[in-house]
KOLLO-589535 format. One line per 5 residues: number of its first residue (from 1); their letters; for each residue x, y, z of C-alpha. Coordinates in steps of 0.25 Angstrom, whole numbers, plus 5000, padded with zeros to 4 digits. Example, Ala and Ser with C-alpha at 12.3 -4.5 7.8 and 13.67 -1.06 7.14 Angstrom:
KOLLO-589535
1 = AS = 5049/4982/5031  5055/4996/5029 .
//
This chain:
KOLLO-589535
1 = MKNTV = 5324/5503/5800  5324/5488/5796  5334/5478/5799  5342/5474/5787  5343/5455/5786 .
6 = VVSLI = 5351/5450/5776  5352/5434/5773  5366/5430/5767  5371/5419/5763  5386/5418/5766 .
11 = GTQLD = 5396/5418/5756  5405/5406/5757  5413/5414/5746  5410/5428/5747  5412/5427/5763 .
16 = YVGKR = 5423/5419/5764  5436/5426/5766  5443/5417/5775  5454/5422/5786  5460/5432/5778 .
21 = VDKWA = 5459/5445/5785  5457/5454/5775  5443/5449/5775  5437/5463/5777  5441/5468/5763 .
26 = KWRPN = 5434/5457/5756  5421/5458/5752  5411/5449/5759  5397/5448/5755  5391/5447/5768 .
31 = VSLCS = 5400/5455/5777  5398/5466/5765  5385/5464/5765  5384/5469/5781  5394/5479/5779 .
36 = QEDLI = 5385/5489/5773  5384/5503/5779  5370/5505/5772  5365/5491/5776  5366/5487/5789 .
41 = VSQLH = 5362/5472/5791  5356/5469/5805  5354/5454/5802  5363/5442/5793  5356/5430/5790 .
46 = MLHDN = 5368/5423/5783  5367/5408/5776  5377/5399/5776  5378/5384/5776  5386/5375/5786 .
51 = HSSRL = 5399/5376/5778  5399/5391/5781  5396/5392/5794  5410/5398/5797  5412/5409/5787 .
56 = ANNVA = 5397/5412/5789  5403/5415/5804  5415/5422/5800  5407/5432/5790  5397/5434/5801 .
61 = VDIES = 5407/5439/5811  5414/5449/5802  5398/5454/5800  5396/5457/5812  5411/5464/5811 .
66 = VSPET = 5406/5474/5801  5391/5474/5805  5387/5472/5819  5375/5475/5816  5372/5462/5810 .
71 = NVSLH = 5367/5451/5816  5373/5439/5806  5364/5427/5807  5370/5412/5801  5360/5402/5794 .
76 = QVNFR = 5364/5389/5789  5358/5385/5776  5366/5373/5769  5364/5374/5754  5370/5358/5749 .
81 = DPWDF = 5369/5365/5736  5369/5379/5734  5367/5379/5718  5354/5371/5721  5343/5381/5719 .
86 = EEVYA = 5332/5374/5725  5340/5371/5740  5344/5385/5741  5330/5392/5738  5324/5380/5747 .
91 = KLFDW = 5334/5383/5758  5333/5399/5756  5319/5398/5756  5318/5389/5769  5327/5400/5778 .
96 = CQEQK = 5320/5411/5775  5307/5404/5775  5314/5402/5790  5318/5416/5792  5306/5427/5800 .
101 = FDTDQ = 5307/5439/5792  5303/5451/5796  5303/5463/5786  5297/5474/5795  5309/5473/5803 .
106 = NDYLF = 5320/5469/5793  5324/5473/5779  5329/5457/5772  5341/5457/5762  5346/5444/5755 .
111 = HITTG = 5361/5444/5752  5362/5439/5739  5377/5440/5737  5381/5427/5743  5376/5412/5741 .
116 = THVVQ = 5375/5406/5726  5368/5411/5715  5357/5401/5719  5357/5407/5733  5355/5421/5726 .
121 = ICSYL = 5344/5417/5718  5337/5412/5729  5339/5423/5738  5333/5431/5725  5320/5422/5725 .
126 = LTESR = 5317/5422/5738  5319/5437/5741  5312/5441/5728  5299/5431/5734  5299/5435/5747 .
131 = HFPGR = 5303/5422/5754  5314/5432/5760  5308/5446/5761  5320/5458/5758  5329/5460/5747 .
136 = LIQTS = 5343/5455/5741  5356/5462/5743  5367/5459/5736  5384/5463/5740  5395/5465/5731 .
141 = PDHNN = 5408/5470/5733  5412/5484/5732  5425/5488/5725  5425/5502/5726  5424/5502/5741 .
146 = KNKSI = 5435/5500/5749  5431/5491/5759  5428/5480/5750  5422/5473/5760  5409/5480/5762 .
151 = GRIQI = 5406/5480/5747  5392/5484/5742  5375/5480/5743  5363/5479/5736  5350/5476/5738 .
156 = IDLDL = 5340/5470/5729  5326/5474/5730  5317/5463/5723  5305/5469/5724  5304/5472/5708 .
161 = SKYDQ = 5292/5483/5711  5303/5491/5714  5310/5491/5702  5301/5495/5692  5310/5497/5681 .
166 = LATRF = 5311/5480/5683  5297/5479/5687  5295/5486/5671  5303/5478/5664  5298/5466/5671 .
171 = DVEHQ = 5284/5471/5665  5286/5474/5653  5294/5460/5650  5280/5454/5655  5273/5463/5645 .
176 = EGKEF = 5282/5459/5632  5278/5443/5637  5264/5445/5637  5265/5454/5624  5274/5443/5617 .
181 = LKGGI = 5263/5432/5622  5252/5440/5616  5261/5443/5603  5261/5458/5605  5247/5459/5604 .
186 = ETKNK = 5243/5470/5613  5229/5460/5617  5218/5470/5626  5210/5456/5632  5212/5457/5647 .
191 = AFNRL = 5211/5441/5649  5221/5440/5639  5231/5447/5642  5229/5441/5658  5231/5429/5652 .
196 = ITQIE = 5243/5432/5643  5250/5438/5655  5250/5427/5662  5254/5417/5651  5266/5427/5650 .
201 = KVAIR = 5271/5425/5665  5269/5410/5664  5275/5410/5649  5288/5414/5657  5287/5408/5671 .
206 = SQDPM = 5283/5395/5670  5286/5384/5662  5275/5374/5665  5262/5371/5656  5254/5381/5650 .
211 = LLTGP = 5240/5378/5643  5235/5389/5633  5218/5387/5630  5208/5393/5622  5201/5390/5606 .
216 = TGAGK = 5210/5387/5596  5216/5401/5589  5217/5408/5602  5231/5409/5601  5237/5396/5610 .
221 = SQLAT = 5248/5393/5600  5253/5408/5599  5254/5408/5614  5260/5397/5615  5271/5402/5606 .
226 = RIFQL = 5273/5416/5612  5273/5410/5626  5284/5402/5622  5290/5412/5615  5291/5422/5625 .
231 = KKKRS = 5296/5410/5635  5310/5409/5624  5311/5425/5623  5312/5425/5638  5322/5412/5637 .
236 = MLKGT = 5315/5403/5643  5315/5391/5635  5324/5385/5626  5316/5375/5617  5305/5379/5606 .
241 = LVSVN = 5290/5377/5606  5284/5366/5600  5270/5369/5597  5261/5355/5595  5247/5355/5592 .
246 = CATLK = 5240/5342/5598  5229/5341/5588  5241/5337/5578  5246/5326/5586  5237/5314/5585 .
251 = GENAM = 5237/5300/5585  5252/5294/5588  5261/5303/5583  5255/5313/5593  5265/5306/5606 .
256 = AALFG = 5277/5305/5596  5275/5319/5592  5274/5325/5604  5283/5316/5612  5294/5311/5601 .
261 = HTKGA = 5296/5297/5598  5309/5287/5596  5313/5282/5583  5303/5269/5579  5294/5272/5591 .
266 = FTGAV = 5282/5269/5581  5280/5267/5565  5286/5279/5557  5295/5284/5569  5308/5283/5560 .
271 = KSRDG = 5315/5292/5569  5315/5299/5583  5307/5312/5585  5306/5323/5596  5292/5325/5600 .
276 = FLLRA = 5286/5339/5603  5288/5339/5617  5304/5336/5616  5305/5347/5605  5298/5359/5617 .
281 = NNGVL = 5310/5353/5626  5313/5368/5632  5304/5372/5626  5289/5376/5623  5278/5363/5619 .
286 = FLDEI = 5266/5370/5615  5253/5359/5612  5244/5366/5606  5229/5359/5608  5235/5350/5618 .
291 = GELGL = 5220/5344/5620  5222/5337/5609  5234/5327/5613  5230/5313/5615  5231/5308/5631 .
296 = EEQAM = 5243/5299/5628  5250/5311/5625  5243/5320/5636  5249/5311/5645  5263/5310/5639 .
301 = LLHAI = 5263/5326/5639  5259/5326/5654  5270/5318/5656  5280/5326/5649  5275/5339/5654 .
306 = ENKTF = 5278/5335/5669  5290/5328/5666  5298/5334/5654  5300/5320/5650  5292/5312/5640 .
311 = HPVGS = 5295/5299/5632  5295/5300/5617  5286/5288/5609  5293/5279/5608  5304/5280/5619 .
316 = DTPVQ = 5307/5276/5635  5318/5287/5636  5312/5300/5641  5314/5313/5634  5312/5327/5642 .
321 = SNFQL = 5307/5340/5637  5306/5353/5645  5296/5359/5638  5285/5368/5642  5270/5364/5637 .
326 = IAGTN = 5261/5376/5633  5248/5369/5628  5236/5374/5620  5221/5368/5620  5207/5372/5615 .
331 = RDLKQ = 5202/5364/5622  5196/5363/5637  5204/5351/5642  5197/5350/5655  5186/5345/5645 .
336 = EIEKG = 5197/5336/5638  5199/5330/5652  5184/5326/5654  5185/5321/5640  5197/5312/5644 .
341 = SFRED = 5204/5319/5632  5214/5326/5640  5222/5323/5653  5220/5328/5666  5233/5329/5671 .
346 = LLARI = 5238/5334/5660  5229/5347/5659  5235/5348/5675  5247/5350/5669  5247/5359/5659 .
351 = NLWTY = 5236/5370/5664  5245/5374/5672  5245/5388/5665  5231/5387/5659  5229/5399/5649 .
356 = ELPAL = 5214/5401/5639  5217/5409/5628  5204/5417/5624  5198/5417/5610  5199/5428/5602 .
361 = KDRKE = 5185/5432/5603  5187/5432/5620  5199/5443/5616  5190/5451/5605  5198/5466/5612 .
366 = DIPVN = 5212/5457/5605  5207/5458/5591  5212/5470/5586  5226/5468/5590  5226/5454/5585 .
371 = VDYEI = 5220/5459/5573  5232/5468/5573  5243/5457/5574  5236/5447/5565  5238/5459/5555 .
376 = DLFAK = 5254/5461/5559  5255/5446/5559  5251/5445/5544  5260/5457/5541  5273/5449/5547 .
381 = KTGHR = 5269/5437/5541  5266/5443/5527  5274/5455/5525  5261/5462/5521  5255/5472/5531 .
386 = VQFNK = 5240/5473/5529  5231/5482/5537  5214/5483/5540  5209/5496/5536  5201/5503/5546 .
391 = EAQST = 5187/5500/5544  5190/5485/5541  5199/5485/5553  5186/5489/5561  5177/5479/5554 .
396 = FIGFS = 5187/5468/5557  5188/5470/5572  5174/5473/5574  5171/5460/5569  5182/5453/5575 .
401 = TSNEA = 5178/5458/5590  5163/5457/5587  5156/5442/5591  5155/5439/5576  5169/5436/5577 .
406 = LWSGN = 5170/5421/5583  5184/5419/5581  5184/5405/5581  5197/5403/5578  5201/5413/5587 .
411 = FRDLS = 5215/5421/5583  5217/5411/5572  5203/5418/5564  5209/5431/5567  5222/5428/5562 .
416 = SAITR = 5217/5420/5549  5206/5434/5548  5218/5443/5548  5227/5436/5539  5215/5433/5528 .
421 = LCTLA = 5209/5449/5530  5227/5454/5527  5229/5443/5514  5216/5449/5508  5217/5463/5510 .
426 = DSSRI = 5221/5471/5499  5231/5483/5499  5235/5479/5513  5221/5484/5519  5210/5475/5525 .
431 = TVDDV = 5196/5482/5520  5183/5480/5527  5180/5469/5515  5190/5461/5520  5186/5461/5534 .
436 = EEEVE = 5171/5459/5532  5177/5446/5521  5185/5441/5533  5174/5443/5544  5165/5434/5534 .
441 = RLKRA = 5175/5422/5533  5177/5423/5547  5161/5421/5551  5161/5411/5540  5173/5403/5546 .
446 = WNPSG = 5168/5404/5561  5154/5400/5558  5154/5392/5545  5139/5389/5545  5132/5402/5548 .
451 = QQSTN = 5122/5404/5557  5117/5389/5555  5129/5386/5564  5122/5390/5578  5108/5387/5572 .
456 = NILYK = 5109/5374/5578  5117/5377/5590  5105/5377/5601  5103/5363/5596  5116/5360/5599 .
461 = YLLKE = 5114/5361/5613  5100/5360/5615  5088/5352/5614  5078/5354/5603  5067/5360/5612 .
466 = QVENL = 5074/5369/5619  5079/5375/5607  5065/5377/5602  5062/5384/5617  5071/5395/5616 .
471 = DTFDA = 5067/5409/5613  5074/5414/5600  5084/5424/5608  5088/5413/5619  5089/5403/5604 .
476 = NQLRY = 5099/5415/5598  5106/5419/5610  5110/5404/5614  5114/5402/5601  5125/5412/5600 .
481 = VLDTC = 5127/5407/5615  5129/5392/5610  5137/5397/5597  5146/5405/5605  5150/5395/5615 .
486 = QRHNS = 5152/5384/5607  5165/5394/5603  5171/5394/5617  5179/5383/5623  5175/5388/5637 .
491 = MASAG = 5161/5396/5644  5169/5407/5649  5175/5410/5634  5161/5408/5628  5155/5418/5640 .
496 = RELFD = 5166/5429/5637  5159/5431/5622  5146/5429/5626  5147/5440/5637  5158/5448/5630 .
501 = VSRIL = 5153/5463/5634  5147/5457/5647  5157/5452/5654  5165/5465/5652  5157/5470/5663 .
506 = KSQPN = 5157/5460/5674  5168/5460/5683  5169/5444/5684  5162/5440/5669  5157/5428/5672 .
511 = DSSRL = 5155/5421/5656  5155/5408/5661  5143/5409/5671  5135/5417/5662  5135/5406/5650 .
516 = QKYLS = 5135/5395/5659  5121/5402/5664  5117/5405/5650  5119/5391/5644  5113/5386/5658 .
521 = KFGLK = 5098/5393/5652  5098/5382/5642  5103/5371/5649  5118/5371/5644  5130/5370/5649 .
526 = WADIL = 5145/5375/5643  5149/5358/5644  5136/5357/5632  5141/5366/5623  5157/5361/5626 .
531 = AKS = 5153/5347/5622  5144/5351/5608  5151/5361/5602 .
//
């Protein structure tokens, strides 16, 4: 049998009985703790401050009389302010670090009945983090017991794995959060699902900036909105979501729009104005296309993120705004830094949580469920339910998941296509003819000049004599590879499309390396493609 070792604080109110002779008729937490028939306390570490030394000694004497088996050790721990969370946690943490816990020989309990609520919370945190390697115990009066001094106890184990129902509830809550971020769409792409799983955790646990990258139309603004809605749903925010497309903030008005301005700050400023940052106070500020911001605005934004204060245009008085930033971009911000158009210190501050949203063509297995989602969305907007007939649905899904479907506008293209199909469908049924017409429309939109657009692509990257010395096979293959690369922001993304089948057979796909080696055969580098795209 292991020994039971308990850590407790003296209760300056509950443990005190003065000099009354009937003290044994009164419930006292620490005495009650050591009076239990089913719990033999071998060692009681009782913490007290310098003002409670006499009380602690008196309680120790009373414990010895009711439980001779209990060895009481008194420890002086002074809290200047027992309601100061930082001080209380630090001192209890230090006390735990000084102890030599032997879990092979002892069972450890932390008594949480005495002390302030702050002490109780800190006891919980230290136990849950295993800095105190035990469980919690609580004592309370037992009004059904004739001996009022004994009371009753309850042991609280923070190992959630033992509480299947509670653990399941947490799992369900996380699953609901992930489904919410995905708009209720049952996505199958493993990489995207992993990404959403982590975003859900970060959304409910962190207030730090988030950076969403990916091509235009990949769903950055929709995801930012859902992150805000999830935080609002969990009562983590009081403010609103303020969404700003930074590409629209140009010239002299950019600074005033973001940070606000005073009356008369510049010509036309007939009254003061709250900027976007102030409107996002206690909420979320989503800056889409953050790479479009000017360097001066970037500098002020960095200061506002770090200090939660900024100066409106024309004002010497700082304004406070406690906002969480979500930034979006389809640019490679590291390349923008090299060009001198983006601040390195700002990127360092906003990329703690960076997530690249994949293009629609990299999530082809998710296209069918997104088609269903768009049809349902059309019905909600218009009140008119439209469906594919079976053959039309097969035709559209077959095209949309093929290599012919470029989806250069990503989900915007898909949404537009479904909207057109639903609007033009007769008798609320989308036919094969409707689909074939839409497919031709999409092909023209993605490649307006037809095949001619790729005929000269080789001359764009190679010298004339290099092109003339290529075999027909190599010329056609390289033309296809270059055309594919031009549609992607990264070598990894282009590689995923080019090696979409063979990569599945590899335990560790090396798309970037394979593409890099292929391009090098022709003296090309990924940087050459980016520079000329």
